[in-house]
C-alpha positions as a Markdown table, in Angstrom:
| # | Residue | x | y | z |
|---|---|---|---|---|
| 1 | Met | 80.1 | 22.0 | 47.6 |
| 2 | Thr | 82.0 | 18.8 | 48.4 |
| 3 | His | 79.3 | 15.8 | 47.9 |
| 4 | Val | 79.7 | 12.8 | 51.2 |
| 5 | Thr | 78.7 | 9.6 | 51.7 |
| 6 | Ile | 75.7 | 8.5 | 54.2 |
| 7 | Leu | 75.2 | 5.2 | 55.0 |
| 8 | Leu | 71.9 | 4.0 | 56.8 |
| 9 | Val | 72.2 | 1.1 | 58.7 |
| 10 | Glu | 68.3 | -0.4 | 59.4 |
| 11 | Asp | 67.5 | -4.3 | 59.6 |
| 12 | Asp | 63.3 | -3.2 | 59.7 |
| 13 | Ala | 62.6 | -3.0 | 55.7 |
| 14 | Asp | 59.6 | -0.5 | 56.3 |
| 15 | Met | 61.7 | 1.9 | 58.2 |
| 16 | Arg | 64.5 | 1.2 | 55.6 |
| 17 | Tyr | 62.7 | 1.8 | 52.8 |
| 18 | Val | 61.0 | 5.4 | 54.7 |
| 19 | Leu | 65.1 | 6.4 | 55.9 |
| 20 | Gly | 66.5 | 5.4 | 52.3 |
| 21 | Glu | 63.7 | 7.7 | 50.4 |
| 22 | Arg | 64.3 | 10.6 | 53.0 |
| 23 | Leu | 67.7 | 10.5 | 52.9 |
| 24 | Arg | 67.7 | 10.7 | 48.7 |
| 25 | Ala | 65.2 | 13.3 | 48.9 |
| 26 | Leu | 67.1 | 15.3 | 51.5 |
| 27 | Phe | 70.5 | 14.6 | 49.9 |
| 28 | Pro | 70.1 | 14.3 | 46.2 |
| 29 | Glu | 73.3 | 15.3 | 45.5 |
| 30 | Asp | 75.5 | 12.7 | 47.7 |
| 31 | Arg | 76.1 | 8.8 | 47.8 |
| 32 | Ile | 73.3 | 7.4 | 50.1 |
| 33 | Leu | 74.4 | 3.9 | 50.8 |
| 34 | Ile | 72.0 | 1.3 | 52.6 |
| 35 | Ala | 72.5 | -1.9 | 55.0 |
| 36 | Gln | 69.6 | -4.0 | 55.9 |
| 37 | Ser | 72.2 | -5.7 | 58.3 |
| 38 | Ala | 75.2 | -4.7 | 61.2 |
| 39 | Glu | 77.9 | -7.1 | 59.0 |
| 40 | Ala | 76.6 | -5.6 | 55.6 |
| 41 | Gly | 77.2 | -2.2 | 56.7 |
| 42 | Leu | 80.4 | -2.9 | 58.4 |
| 43 | Ala | 81.6 | -4.5 | 54.7 |
| 44 | Phe | 80.1 | -1.4 | 53.4 |
| 45 | Thr | 82.7 | 1.2 | 55.9 |
| 46 | His | 85.1 | -1.4 | 54.8 |
| 47 | Glu | 85.4 | -0.8 | 51.2 |
| 48 | Thr | 84.7 | 2.5 | 51.0 |
| 49 | Pro | 85.2 | 6.0 | 52.9 |
| 50 | Val | 81.8 | 7.1 | 54.7 |
| 51 | Asp | 81.3 | 10.5 | 56.2 |
| 52 | Ala | 78.1 | 9.7 | 58.3 |
| 53 | Ile | 76.0 | 7.1 | 59.5 |
| 54 | Val | 72.6 | 7.2 | 60.9 |
| 55 | Leu | 72.1 | 3.8 | 62.3 |
| 56 | Asp | 69.3 | 1.5 | 64.6 |
| 57 | Leu | 70.7 | 0.6 | 68.1 |
| 58 | His | 69.0 | -2.9 | 67.7 |
| 59 | Leu | 70.1 | -4.7 | 64.6 |
| 60 | Ser | 68.7 | -8.1 | 64.1 |
| 61 | Asp | 73.3 | -9.5 | 63.7 |
| 62 | Met | 74.6 | -6.7 | 66.3 |
| 63 | Asp | 74.0 | -4.0 | 68.6 |
| 64 | Gly | 74.5 | -0.4 | 67.5 |
| 65 | Phe | 76.8 | 0.1 | 70.3 |
| 66 | Thr | 79.2 | -3.2 | 69.1 |
| 67 | Phe | 78.9 | -1.7 | 65.6 |
| 68 | Ala | 79.8 | 1.0 | 66.2 |
| 69 | Ser | 83.0 | 0.4 | 68.3 |
| 70 | Ala | 84.1 | -1.4 | 65.0 |
| 71 | Val | 83.6 | 1.5 | 62.4 |
| 72 | Glu | 86.8 | 2.3 | 61.5 |
| 73 | Gly | 87.7 | 5.2 | 58.7 |
| 74 | Asp | 90.2 | 8.3 | 58.5 |
| 75 | Pro | 88.3 | 10.8 | 59.9 |
| 76 | Arg | 86.0 | 8.1 | 61.0 |
| 77 | Pro | 82.4 | 8.6 | 60.3 |
| 78 | Arg | 80.0 | 10.6 | 62.7 |
| 79 | Ile | 77.1 | 8.6 | 64.2 |
| 80 | Ile | 73.5 | 9.6 | 64.6 |
| 81 | Ala | 71.9 | 6.9 | 66.4 |
| 82 | Leu | 68.5 | 6.7 | 65.3 |
| 83 | Thr | 66.3 | 4.7 | 67.7 |
| 84 | Gly | 62.8 | 3.1 | 69.4 |
| 85 | Asp | 64.9 | 2.9 | 72.8 |
| 86 | Val | 65.0 | 6.4 | 74.1 |
| 87 | Arg | 65.6 | 4.8 | 78.2 |
| 88 | Pro | 68.0 | 7.6 | 79.7 |
| 89 | Asn | 70.9 | 5.3 | 80.3 |
| 90 | Val | 71.2 | 4.6 | 76.2 |
| 91 | Arg | 70.6 | 7.9 | 75.4 |
| 92 | Glu | 73.4 | 8.6 | 77.9 |
| 93 | Arg | 75.4 | 5.7 | 76.8 |
| 94 | Ala | 74.8 | 6.6 | 72.8 |
| 95 | Lys | 76.7 | 9.9 | 74.0 |
| 96 | Gln | 79.7 | 8.4 | 76.0 |
| 97 | Ala | 80.1 | 6.2 | 73.1 |
| 98 | Gly | 81.3 | 8.9 | 70.5 |
| 99 | Phe | 77.6 | 9.3 | 69.0 |
| 100 | Ala | 77.3 | 12.9 | 66.9 |
| 101 | Glu | 73.8 | 12.7 | 67.7 |
| 102 | Phe | 70.3 | 10.6 | 69.4 |
| 103 | Leu | 67.3 | 10.5 | 67.6 |
| 104 | Glu | 64.3 | 9.1 | 68.6 |
| 105 | Lys | 61.9 | 7.0 | 66.4 |
| 106 | Pro | 59.6 | 8.1 | 64.9 |
| 107 | Gln | 59.8 | 11.8 | 65.9 |
| 108 | Gly | 63.7 | 11.8 | 65.3 |
| 109 | Leu | 62.3 | 11.7 | 61.0 |
| 110 | Asp | 62.0 | 15.3 | 60.9 |
| 111 | Glu | 64.8 | 16.2 | 62.8 |
| 112 | Leu | 67.7 | 13.8 | 60.5 |
| 113 | Gly | 68.1 | 16.3 | 57.7 |
| 114 | Glu | 69.2 | 19.0 | 59.9 |
| 115 | Ala | 71.2 | 16.6 | 62.2 |
| 116 | Leu | 72.8 | 15.4 | 59.2 |
| 117 | Arg | 73.5 | 18.4 | 58.3 |
| 118 | Arg | 75.4 | 19.6 | 61.2 |
| 119 | Val | 77.3 | 16.4 | 61.5 |
| 120 | Leu | 78.8 | 16.9 | 58.0 |
| 121 | Ala | 79.4 | 20.9 | 58.0 |
| 122 | Gly | 83.0 | 19.7 | 58.3 |
| 123 | Arg | 83.1 | 17.3 | 56.1 |
| 124 | Arg | 81.9 | 19.8 | 52.9 |
| 125 | Ala | 84.0 | 22.6 | 54.0 |
| 126 | Ala | 87.0 | 19.8 | 53.6 |
């Protein structure tokens, strides 16, 4: 099995801790990177190849849509929105922006593992 790199970008310390622990438990063989800001997350994407990003849409230093448009890579990382903002227009905007998945906080925490498995399936086979 090919190992992957997953980047978590979350500015809330408690949520970052919970998500980081969950990701490490779900994907113990993979590399989990954790950024507390959009700026730090973008730095990770410029320094190392990232396969998937779990992204809060409302970061203190940049909104998730701006972050997503700034992410580069070849292949480009698949991005999962994990947000408390579940207004229909936000979900539609995420779809139009090319997000691979859209999960609601806190319910989406239970769905996160499966969502990541779906978006990483092609990367693991590569």
